[in-house]
N, C-alpha and C positions, 0 to 999 in steps of 0.2 A: 577789629579784625586786622591781622598782620599778614602781609603778603610779601614775598621775595620777588624783586624785579630789578631790571637794569634801569638806572636813572642817569640822565645826562649830568656829568660832573658840573657843568656850568649852571645847572638849575638848583644846586644844593647850596644853601646859605649856611655859613659856619659862623654864627654870631659870637662865639666865645673863642678868643685867641688862645692858641696852644703852642708850646715849644716842643718840637718833635726831636727825638733822638735820631740823628742822621745815620748812625749805624743800623738801627732798626729799620729805617726807611729803605736803606740800601739792600738789606737782607730781604725785605718784603718785595722790592722791585725784582730782585733775582728770582724769588719764588714765583711771583706772578708771571714773569716771563716764561719760566719753565713749566709750571703746572696750572697757571691761571689763578684767579682769585677764588679761594675756597670758602672763606668766611665773610658773609655780607656785613656791611656796616649797618648801624641802626639810624633810621631817619624818621622824623615826625613830618606828617603832611598836615598842614594847617591852612585852610582856605586855598587849597591848590598850590601852596608853596612848600618846598622841601627844606627842612632844617636838620642839619647834622650836628650831633653833640658827642658822638663816639666814633671810633675808627679813624682817628686823625692820621695815624701812620699809614694805614691802607689808602686813605684818601690822597695823601701826599704822594705815595708811591705810584698810584694810578695817574695822578697829574703829571709827575715827572716822566712817566713812560709814554705820555701823550695819548692816553686812553680817553675816549669821548664819553664813556659810561662807566658806572661802577655798580656792582651787585649790592643791593640794599634791601634790608628788612624794613618795609614801610608800614608805619602805624598811623592811621588817621586820628587826629586829636583836635579838640577845641582850642581856641586861643588861650583859655585859662591854663591849660597844660603847658603851652609854650611859655607863658609868663612864669610859671613855676620853675622851668628850666633856666630861665634868664635871671631869676632872683638871686 
């Protein structure tokens, strides 16, 4: 089951390093300031922990804006699914 909710940014683990396009992050920051975050990021919830693998530009934009939470599509998953994402 997937639900959309606000998740504290500091509770989302980002296990795969990504290099973000600074122009895209800046554009997203401007958009989020003007109209808010419209598209949630996707997060896996495994054993009560949140793991983010997509939405890296939105995540960084919210961080730079000093947001405490981010809109996320949360899917509960077993540890085996997390391991597949990390492989």
